[in-house]
N, C-alpha and C positions, 0 to 999 in steps of 0.2 A: 433566549433573549426574548424578552417581551417589548411590546411597545407603548409608551404610555401607560407601564402596570397592566398591561391585557396581555394575554399569549397574544401571538400570530396566530392569524386560520391556519397555516399549516401543521403547530403544533395541537392544532384540537381536530384533526384529519383522521377518522380510524382506519385508514388505508386499507380497509377490509374487500373492495370491490374494485373494477374497471372504471366505474364513474368517480370512485376516492381517488385513483392514479389521475385519471384526468384531473380531477380538482386539484391535486397535488403539484401538477407540472403547473396551469394556470393560477397558483397561490405562489407559485415559486417566481413565476413571470413577472406580475402583475407590479411588485417594488419597484420592476428593472425601468419602465416606462417613463417616468422622469429623466431619465437620463440619458437617452439616446440623442443624439446631436441633431440641430436644425434641418438636415440632410438626412436624418436618419440613416447613416450608413456607418455609423460609430457609436460606440458602447462605452463611455468613461465611468465606471464605476469605483473609480477611487484615485489618490492619488501618488501612492506607492508605484515606485519604479519595477520595471524588469530589464532581463538583457537586450530585450528588444527597441526601438522607438517608442513613444507615446501613441502614436499615428498605430502603428502594428499593432499595440496592445488593445487600443479601441476597436481595430478592425477583428482581434479576437474574441474580443465580448460579444459582437453581436453575431458573430458566427457559430459561438459554443451553444447558444440557445436553439440554434435548429437539430441539436442531438435529439429535443425533447420534441419540439415543434412537429420535424417532419414524422415522427411515427403519430402523431396526435392526428395530423391532418389524413394520413394514410389509414387511421382508424375509423374514418369519419368524424372526429373531434373538430371545436372551433376553436380558434381564437381571435380577438381582438386585434394580436399585436403583426397580422399578417398585411395588413393595411399597409403599416409602419415598415415593416420588410421589402413588400415590392417596390416601395420609394426607395427604401436603402440599399436596394441589390440594384436599381436604376442609376441611383447616383454613383455607388463605390465603383462600378463598371464602367462608367462614363470619363474617358480621360478630360473632358472638358469642365467637369464639375469639381470644384473645391474639394470636395469630399473623395475624388478618384481613391481608390486602394493604392495605387502605384504601378511600378514596374518591379517585378518579385525579382528578387537578386539571389544568388546560388544559396542554396541551405537557408533560406528564407522562412521565418515564422508563419509568414502567410500560405508557405506550403501545406504546414500543418493544419493551419483553418480551413482550409479547400477541403479536404474529407467529409465534414459536414454538409456542402455545399452537394457533394456526390450522392449523398444519401438524401438531400431535399430532392435535385433532381430526379431520383425515381421514385420518392414516397409524396413527394406535393407537386408535381409539375403545373397544377391548377395555381398553385399560389406562387412560385418562383421563376417558373417559364412562360405558362401564357399568357400573362397579364402584359407581357412584352412587347413592343413592336419588333419588327422586320429589324431594325436597326439596334434596337435596345438586343436583339437577342442576337445579334452579331460582334455587339461589344461585350455582350455576356459571353460567348463562344474564345472570343480572344482571350479575354483575361484570365480564363481558369484556363486556357490550352497551355499557358506559360508554364504549365507545371510538368509539360512534356517536353521541356526543353531546358528545365533546371535540375543539377545535382541535387541528391537529397543523404541525407547522413545514413547510412550503411548499417539500419537497425529497422526498429516497427514503422522506422518514415518511410521506406518501400511501399507501404500498404496506401498511400495518402494518392499516389498517382495513379492506381490500381482504382479505389473508391470515385475517384473524377472521372475517368475514362469509363468505371461503370454507370454513372450518370450520364456520360455524354450519351452510351449507346441506348440507356431506357429513351433518350430523347431524340434517336435516332438521328443521333450529329455523329460527324468523323471523330474517329477514337483509335488509339493508337493499341492496337492490339498487341504489335511485336512487343513494344515496352512494357505493357502489363505481364506478358509473359515471363519476360525477362527477369521483373522484379518480383514476379510469383517463384518462380525458381530461383531466385538469389537466397529468397528469405526461408526456402525449403533449406537452405545450408544452415539455418538457424537450429532447424529441430533437431533435439536431443535424444531422449527416448521416455516411453509412457505419458506420453501426449505433451511434455514440456517442451517449449522453446526457448533459447536466451533471446536476449534483444540485441542481437550481433554476434556476430565471432566475440566467444569469450566474453560476452556480456552477462550480465547478471541474470536469473529468475526470478523474476519478482511480479507484479501487478500488469507491467507489460505485457506476459503473456496474454493472460487473459482479458484484457480492458480493452486492448489494442491486437494484437496479432491472432487471436484465436474470434476474436468479436470481429474483425474484418473478412475472417476465414469464413465463420460461421454465413456471414452477408452475400457472400461471394455465391457460398454452396448454395443458399437459397433463390439466388438471382441466377444463378450458371448453369444449374442442375443439368439441362437437357444440351447445353453447350456443351458445355465440360464437366460428362458426370464424373470421369474417374478423378480429377482433382475434388471435386464438390464430395465424392466420395472420401476421399482421404482426409477430407478437411475435418467433416463430421465425425469420422473413426477416430483423430486424433484427440478432438474436441472431448468424445465419449471418454476416452483414455484418461485424459488431464481432469476432467472432473471427478474421477474416483479419489483423486490425492485431493482438489482443490477443496473438495467439499470439508476437509477435517481444516480449514481455515477459519470456518464458519461456527458460532458458537450457537446454542439455543435462544439466549436472548437477541439476537438478531446482530449482535458485535462480529466483527470479523477482526484478523490478525493485524496490526500496523506493523507494517513493513517494507522495506526500503522506500525510494523516493516517490515524490508528486502522490504525497498522501493528503495533499490539500484536494485532491480531487474524489476524495469522501466515499460518497455513496456508488463511485463510478466502481467499487471494488464488486458490485453484484453482477456489475454488466453482463459478465459472461453468460450469467444464468439466465439472463433475459433474452441473448443473442441464442442461448440455447433452444430455448422456447420459440420464439423468430423462426428458428431454420426446421423444428419438429422434429430435434434430437431428444426423446426420451430415456437417456439414460437413467436416471431416476423420475419415477410419475410427474407427473406436472404438478400433482398438490404439493410437491417436496419441494422442487423447483421455485413457485409461487409461494409459497410459506418462507425459503431463504429469502426473495425480494421483498417481499412484503413486510417483514420482521425487521429486515435489514435497513429498509425504509423508513419503520419507526423507530428503530434505535438513534437513527441520526438526527430523526428532526427532534428528537427528545432531548438531543444536545446543546448546548449555547453557541451554534456554529454560523446564528445571525446576526449581522448590525441591527441598530434598533428599527430601521425600515421594511426588513425583511432580506435584504440582500445575502448572498453568502460571501463570508471571510474568508479570508487566505488565513488556514490553519489546518487543523485537523480538528479534535474534540472541542476546540473554543480558538478565538480568533488568536493569530501566532506567529508573527512574522520571522522569529528565530529559526524556525524549524523550515521554512519553506525553500524554494530551490530559487536558483538566481532568473528561472523562466516562469515565475510565477507572477503575473501580474493580477490586478483586480479582477477581471471576468476568467481569470484561468478557473476556479473551482467549478464552472458550469461546464465542463467535461463530465461532471457526474451526470448530467441528462441524458446520456447514454443507458443508464438502466430504465428510463421510461421505453426502450425500443417494442417491449409488449403490447404498446396501447395501438399497433399498426395492426394487431392481431382483431380479429372480429368479436363479439360477444360470444356467440356459438363456441370460440375455438375452445378447445379441450383444457388449456392452459387457463382459463376464467372460468370455465365450469367446474372446473376440479376445485374438491373442497379444500382449503388450506391444510397442509399437512407441517407436522414435527419434522427435526431431522431424520433420517433413519438410522438405526443402532447402526455406531461405528465403533471402532475397537478405539483402545484405549490408547494405541499409540500407531502411528503411522511412519515408515521409515522412507523419506522421498530421496534418492540419491542423486536426482538431475538437481534441484535444486541447493542440494547440500544440506539437509532437514531432518532432524526426526521432531514430530509432533505429538507430544504429550496431551491428553485431553483428559480433565477433571470435570465431569457432565454436572455433576451434584452445583458446581457452582460458576458454570457458564465460563471456565476458564481452557484456555489454549497455551500452550508454549510451545514456542518452536526453538530448539534445540538446533545451533547452526555451527557446521564445521568452517566457515570464512570460505573464502573466492581465491583463485590464484592469481588472478589481475584485480585493478581495480580502475577509477575511473575520476574526473575531476569535477562531479556534480559536489554538491554541498554538502557538508556532514557525513561523506562516502561511507567511512569508517563506523558513525554511528548509525549510519542505516542499512548496513549490511554485514558488519563483523563482528556483533554482539555477541556472546555467548549465548544469550536467549533471549526472545521475543516475545511477549505476553500480551492479551487482547484486552485484559484486566489493568495489569500495572502498568502498560504502555512501554515505550522505550525513552531516552535522553539524550540531546543532541547538546552539543559544546556552548555557552554562552561566551567565553573569551577562554585564553591562553593559561591564565593564571592559576594554579591550586584546583582540589579537589573540588570546589563549590563552584567554580565556574567552568569547571569541564564535565560537571555531573557525570561519572564513569558509571552508571549501572550494567551491572552483567557485562563488564570488560574488566580485566588486568591493566593498569595502567602502572607506567613505569617513568620515573623521572631520577637525574643526575645532583638531585640535590638541589636543583633551583626552581624547585615547583613547575617549570614547565614538562608535562606528561607527555608521553606517547602511547600508542593503544597499537593492537591488530590493524593494520592498514592492505594487507592480505593473508596467505597463506601460501608458505612454501610447499607444504605436504600436510594430506588428510586421508582420513580412514573412518568410514562410517559404518557401524558394525549395528545388531538390531537394538543395542542398550546404550552404545558407548561410540563419543566421538572422539577422535585424535587429530590435533593438530599442530603443525609447527609453523612459528613466525617468528621474523627478526624486525623488531622495531630498530636496531640499529645492526650495521653490516656484523660487531664483534660482539654482539647479544641475541642468542637464540632459546627462543620459549619451546618448550613441550608441553600443551595442554589436551589433559583430557577429561571428558564431560561424560560425567555418569548419570543418564536422565531420569528422571523421576519428578513424581509433586505429591505432596508440597516440598520435598526436601529433592535436593540432586548435590551431586559431590561435583566440584572442580581439583583436579590434581596438577600443578605447575611444576615444571621442571625450568629452572631459569641461569641458564650458563652463560658468564657475563665476565668481561676483563675491567668493568667500570663500579663503580660505587651507585647504587641504585637505592632511589626509596620505591616501595610497590603499594599499590593499594588494590585490591580485590572486592571489587560492588556487588552487593546483590540488587534486589529488586528495587526500585523506585515507587515509595507508597508515599500514597497523595493524603496531607494530613488533614484535610477539610471534608465533610460531607457536601452534599449535592446545594444545601443552602450557604455555602460559604462558611461553615460555623466550623473552626478549628476543633479537632477532637483526637489529639494525637495524645498515644501514651508512648514514652520512651523508658527502655531496660537495658542496662550495660551491665556484663558480669565480666570474669576473667576468661578471654577467650571467646566473648560472644557477645551481640546487640541485637535487640530486637525492639521494634518499631509498632504500634497498635493505632487503627485509626478508624473511623466507621469505617472506608471503604476495604480493610484487609491488616493482614499482619506480614510484615516481612522482617526475615532477619538472617544474620550468619554467624558461622562459628568457626574459628582458627581449630582444623583437626590435627594439622600436622604442619611444623615449623616453626619460627619465630615470630613476635608481632602480637597486634593488639587488635580490637574491635572497637569502632567508633560508630558513631551514625553522624553521616554528612549531610547538611542541608545545602542542597546546592541553591544558584540564583534562580529565580522564577522565571517561569516561562521554558523550563529545558524539557521540560515532558508532553509527550504528544497529547497526553489523556489530561493532567493534573497540572495548573501552572503552580502550586507549591509542593514540594515534595520532599521526602527523606530517605535517604541512601544508606542501610546497614554498609559498614566496609571495613575488611581486615587491613590494617596497613601494617607495614615493615620495612626496615632499613637492612641492606644488604651488601656485605663486603663483596669485593671481587671474589669469584670462583661460582661452584657450582651449589644450588642451594634448592631445595625442596618446600613447596607451599600446598596445605592441601584446606579446604574449605569445604564445609557445609553451608548450603545455601538455601535457606526457607522464605515460601510464597505463599501466602492460604489468601484469595479473594474471599472477604466478605464476614472474616471473623472475627471475634473479640476475643478480648484477654482472657477470657475463663474458659472459651474454646478451642484456642489456640496452644495453652499450658502443656497438655500431657503431650500434644505433638513434639513440641520445643525442646520438651526435654527428652525424647526419646530419638535424636539426632542421630546421623549414621555416624562411624566411624573408620578408621582407618589403621591398617596394622604395617610397619614397615621395616625392611631388611634388603639391604644388598641391593639397593635399586628397583625393588619389587614393592608395589602395595597389593595388601589386600583391602579390601573396600568391603564393610558390612553396612545393609541397610536392613535394620532391623536387626535379628537374631543369624541373620545368614548372610555367609558371604558372597559376593555377587561376582567379582570380578577380583582377578588379580592382573597388575598392571606393570609393565615393566618400561624402560626406556627402550625399548625396542619392537614392543608389542601388545597385543591385549588378548587376554585368554578370559574365557568365560568359565567359572568356576561352577557355579549354582543359580539355576532359574529361580 
């Protein structure tokens, strides 16, 4: 996005040094200045609404900027916003001022936003605390101390109280050590294995592990290492284990895997690596972690994520309310400022002194059992695909099925969310099997009844209706993977198995799509790559579905190769070969397209062939690997 036809300053920042990163934060903050309220306690960045009140949303916007300002100050950097923030804090915590932030309710969004002030109390006391009079300091403490009197959701929210009380401790104020310990003990119950946390008991494993639970845990470890050495060491140990899996979510070009909710927080995807560096956990060389952070920021600042004046928009790779959460207010994207935590480190710190390094050599495939994923990497095309078994429970967040239950998620093809409920174009069912009773209202996998993950194959049982059971096998691979579905139904059903969603335009907005359909197959090729699907077994036909605009998180307009079929009541088998190769041209992918996988079926058993070898034997009761 440009201003008056010229690039924004952030878009020409080389992001190579500490000074560049300091400048980047200032460049992101400068466009915000006209949007602060008269009393400076509110930041109103737009007119779109969220689940909280407008007043709370404006307090959220004000607060989230502190995730960047506080580390900047701790590292000796200056910002012209501090005078404004001192005034805003005075007024926001003053019950007699018209911009008072108000009484905090149970489960209030304001409790979320208090965490950034905990960071600021510890890192920037000269800016947020020392300028206040004794009376103002009393009001400040009283307002933030409300967090010790209010319940929060049983998830990453438990850490917000910890952050505020750590801030109180740093300032020498009374703090609730007992409640801190109780919350930390409860968070321990979310721990799974190999460094992974779920976001609450039975919750998903997503970015709330790295940019929330691990992030706060590493800050705790750094601040409380002497007083609570056992817990500090545990947090560092778990973060080290997690890093060895999480690194597979990042590509060499700086992009990361879009998966799960809260994707409008964008470059917070790399905040975990910033926290590792801040806490001195060198699980990978500092140069590697520095490279992940800086390349990630460069990738994001090259995307059209900005409003015309430089404000961050709601969306992912472009402004998009369709994929947003109910809790996404105009100021919500500034959660991404968490990634600026290394600015608290001095210039002489090894993180800043290290030469930026590329990703280390990684395996082509990583089995990650806690999040129910197998990560497949194509290094040459910077492609990451996460094959997904699904989860035993769901939640009520927006587009949960699309964000957590697709068969595959890709950093180059993204994923899509429904625009509305009518038909395949509105539903945008990429990497999903969608089923309808002939009324064009489709159901997809919302949770998994049973899952099994082996090194190269995923097995899932799911029920779109109580009397319809689908067994799905995913044979992992790239650019080809295979899906086999056994559909047992007492209903007449229309089925649609969608491949990867392909952007149809180049980076300049020029339409570059070439379409091809043949018996049992459909292929789409554009400047962004190639996506196709072949029917390997069962009845049906292949077509190219053009979903509604703004359904995909990466590209505003896409095409989804899809196999469709009409099924009578009974048991049906469907097998598809799904092709996805980013960056391909037609001449580059023609040979790959012609060497599709194949399957042989006999007595409810499949042999799957990729190339000339039989890879797996799949039955309706299990999986047997034939030949590696």
